[in-house]
N, C-alpha and C positions, 0 to 999 in steps of 0.2 A: 121421442130422442136423438133415434140416430137419424132424423130425418134434420134434429135441428147442428146437430156435434156439422151434418155432410156441409149444411147450408157455411157453416160459419169458416169451414176449411175454403171452399170454397171463396170467402170475403177476402178471408187471409190472403189467398194466392189473389185476387183477382188487383191487392195493396200493392203487393210485394212483388207478383212475381217479374215483372220487369228490372227488379234493383237486381234483384238475384241473378236470371240465365241473361239477361244485355246486353251482346255482345260491347256496347258502348262502355255499360257502365263496368262488365270485366274489365278487357283495356286498363283500365289505372286500376287494379291490382298488379303488386307490382314488388318484389322482393323487400323492397323499404318501405310501404303501404296495406296495414293491415284489411280482411276483408269487413270484418264489423266498421274499421271508423267510413268505407267507406257506405252504411245501408246508416248510416245514422245519422254523419255529418255532411256525406254528399248530391247533392239535390240530381236528378235527373234532366239531361243534356242534351234533348237529342239530336242538335245540331254537333255533337264533339265528334270531330273525326276520329275515325276509325283507328283501328292499332290491333297486331295480333292476338284474338280469347285469352286470356291465360287458365289456367286448365279449371280441373271442376274442386279437385279438391280442395286447389287455395279458395275461390268461389262460393263454394260452399260451407266450410270449415275454417272459424278463423287463427289458423294456427299457422307460426312461418315455418313454409316446407322446406327453404331453403338457404335461411338468413342468417348466422347470429349474431349481428348484430342489434341498440335497442330498435325501437318500433320509438317512428312521435307521435305527443299525441295529439288529440281533435285540436287540428287547429295548429298542425309545428312548421305548418312552410310558415307560417309569419312567426312563429319563435326562434325559426332559423335566421330569417329577416332579420329582426333582432340583434339572433346572440351573434350576428354577422357587422352587425353594425359599427356593435358595442364592444368588438376587439378591438383590443388596441394595436394599432400598427408597426408594420415593422421598421427597427430600426431604419436611417436614415443611409449608416453608415454599410448595408450589406450583415451585420452580423444577425447574428441568430440569439436569440432573445430569448431572454431566462423565462422556464413559467414560474410566476408569481402565484399560483392554484394554493398554495399550499401556507401561502403566507412568512413564505424567507427570505429573505434578501438579506446579499451581503453582507458586510458591516465596515464601512468606513473607516483603517486605524490609521493614525498614525503616529508618528515618533515625536520625541519631548517640544522637536524646537518645530514641530509642528509638517514636515514633511515628509509623505507618505507613504508605507510600509507595505516594500516591496515584499514582501514574503509572507507566503504561504502554508510551507512547513512546519514553521515553529512561527509567535505570536512576542508583541513586545515583553510578554511581564513570565514568558518564559527562560527569557536571557539574565545570562545571569557575569558576573567576574572570578574564576579558574583561579581555587586558594592555589601560590602558588610556594607558598613555603611546608605545602608536606612533606616529610620521608620520604625518598624516594629508593633510598638501601634496607627497606623493613627485607626482611626478608623469610616467610616461615621454613623452619628448618621437617622439611619429613623424621615423623620416626614410628609410625606406625605402617601399618601394611599398605592398608588404603593409600596413604600418603601419601604414599612411597610408588605404589601403581599413578596416583595421578601426577603427579611430576615426573612423570619417566614417560609415561604418556602422551603429556606436552613437551619432553623432551626431542623424544622424539619423532613429533608434527615436525619441531621444529630443523628439523635437519633438512627434507625435504627443500619445505620454504628456501630456504639459505642455496642452495643447490638449484631454482632457481626464480631467482632474482641477482645472482649476481652470477650465475652463466647465460648468453647471448649469445640465440647462433646469428651466425656468420653467411651471409651467401656464397653459393660458390660461383666462382667467378673463371673468364674465358686466357687461359694463359696463352700467348704468341709465340711459337717458336718454329724460324725458320719454316715460314711462312705455315705451319700448320698448327693452327685452333686447338689447348688440351684443356680440356672442364675441368680446374682444380675440383680438389674434394673439400667439402665445407666443413668449417673450423669449427671451433669453440672455444669462444675466450672470457677471460669473467669480467663484464661491466662494473666499475665502481667508476672509473671518470669518465669510461664514454654513459653517456644518456641516463649522467647519475642518476642526477631530478627524474626523471621520469618511471625510473626504478623505483626509486625508493615509494613513489607517487601508488605508481601498481600494485607495490607491496604494503601499505599503510589500508591502499584501498584492499586487497584482500584479506589482511587482516583485521579491518573491519567489520567485514560479511561473516565472519570468525563470531566475532567477539559479541555483535548483536544482536544471537540466537539466544545462549542460552539468559539473559535477562524473560525475552518472549516466553524461553516455552517455562521455566523457570514460574514465571507470573500466570501464564494461562493455569498452568499444575494445582498452582495452591489457591486460583478462583475457582476454581471446579472440587476442590476440595472442604471449600467453605463454606459453597451450595452441599455438598453433600453433605456435613455435617452440622450446619447449623449453626454457624459461629464466624464468628470474625479472623483476618486473618496478620492483625494486628500490625498496619500500614507496610505491609512485607508483599505484597501485592504494588503493589504502587511503588514502591520501592521499584521492585525489579524491574515493571516495562520502566523506569524513567531511565536504572538505566540503560537499557537492549534503547530506550528514544533515544541517547545518547550516545549511544559508540551509534550509529546511526545516523547523527548528525556530523556525525565525525569522518566516516565514509562522504556524505553530499557535501565535505568541504573539498573535501580531497578532492574530489572528482572535478576540481577544478580545477587542481593543479594538474594531474595527466589522466588521459585520459587510455580507457583498459582497449588491449584490442582484441581480436575475438575472439583468440585461442584460451585468453585472459579471464573472457570471457563465458567460455566455455567454461573453463575447469571453475569459480566462480559460481556458477551450474553442479555443475557435479560434485565440490566441496558441501555446499550449503544442504546439499540435496541426505548425505553422505550423517552431514556431522550435526545434522538439526532430529532426523532419526535415532543417532547410537545419543546424544545425548540424550533427551527425551527417554529414554529408555536409562537408561542411567537413573537418571532424578530419578524417575517409578520404581530404582531397586537401590540406587544409596543415595537420599538425596547429600550427604555428606561427604561421598566422594564427591561428585557434581562438585555440588561449592565450592572445596578442596579446587578441584581441575580447572577451574575458570579463574581462582584466588590467582594458580602458579601462573593459567593465560596470560595474566595480567600483566605478571609481572616481564614474563616474556617482553611483552609491549613498549614495559616502560626500558629495559632492552635495548627493544631496537629504535623508538626514539630517541635516546640518547647517541645513539652513532649516526641517526640523522642530523641529529646537532654539531657530533663536533665535525661532518663533511661539511654542515654549512658553514660551522667557524673557518673550517682549515681553507672555506671558498672555494670544493671541490664543485659544492652545487651552489647556482648564483639564488643568493638572497632576494629573490622578488617578490612584490609586493604583497598583502596576505587579500586575499579575496573578499566581500565584500558581505558573502553573506559568515563570512568566521570574524572580521569585523565587530556588524550587529549579533549575530549567536556571542558570543565571549566580551564582548563590550569595551571592545578594543578602540583604541585610539584610532584614530583617520590613517595615520602614518605606517601602522603596524607592517608588519612587514611576515616571509613565513618565515622564520624560527621562531617571534613570535606564534606565530598559533600549533608551533610541536609544542611546544612549551605547554601551553592553557592542554592541550589531548594530551601529553606525558603527564597533565598535574590530571585528567578526570579520568585516565586511565591507573595512576597509583589509588585515585577513590575509590574505586571498583575489586581493586584487590585488596584493602583494606575491610568491604566490605562480605562482599566474600567465602575471605576468609575468616570473620564474625558471624557469618552462619554460621560456614563450618564444626564453628568450637558450639555454636547450640545444642548442635545437634550429636555433635560430643557425648557433650558433659549431660545426656541425656534427656532435651528441653524439645520441644517444637517451636518455630518460629515467633507462632504467635504467641506465646508465654511471656514475647521478652520486645520492647518500641525496639522498634523498626527506626532508624535512624535518617530519615526523611530530612533530605534539603544537605545530606555530605556533603555530598562534590561543591 
């Protein structure tokens, strides 16, 4: 029996030994070609050019020692050539082709008149005509302690905003007296007529960067609450997220009117970080306080846009043509002006005011938002 086993082993080594230990074959074992594929599929070619032999471990064990890339199947070279030949050619204009492996292709959207839709931040079915008949003078009189806290918090935030956007910095100049140059001190002047359009535009941008936060925070927290409690939200998640999206579109519109400077961008970065976390905590502690605060914030926004309109009507600010994004979003006429844009934005703020005061009243009555149908599509 022992002699039979020894003879069988000798026969196997005689047939396979040149494949396992030949330098000609071992040289073809690379990081991208496992050893077992060579043993099974590669014929022995004595005349193959000699290359540096692979390590003994790579020859004895079919394990990929130094690579994490996928190993090609048997006949991988042919499949690789077929894959290259079947791959789509690069676009002739040199632009990068979008991978369609997942079967997702951008749809071609057109307007009602057949012209291509040029906006990616909103779609034609998301546009609407603003309701300009809404009452702009409605005001919730603060009576309870929480109402007064919300009211005076918003009023206190308005004071530094007024100072920042009504006062501009004038750089120092050189004054020459008796051939001697003297540097004058920098001064602060009220910027009501000079650069008024840019200042109002930047004020609107600052306002919208803050106003777009509460809807997102409230919708996010209601979404998580709905998941935890396994219950519907009554449509309030969508209402609050639509509010945040609408405020963001206000920001995109006023970005076409005035571009913020570097220090204004830094201020937005700081204010957003502080306000997001503060409102997040406030909504967790008292949703009725949070919604009441947003209601008062929207009342201040109505006041700011009313002052903007007064300067436009008085000629202090040039009534330039409306940005294209505003014409398509609010379905304004083609000859719409900046005044028309400010009017529809102010109407949106009035609708947000009503929704948030309404949400706060629901909590004051001891109910949850899910207990009352949400005003979907109110604005």
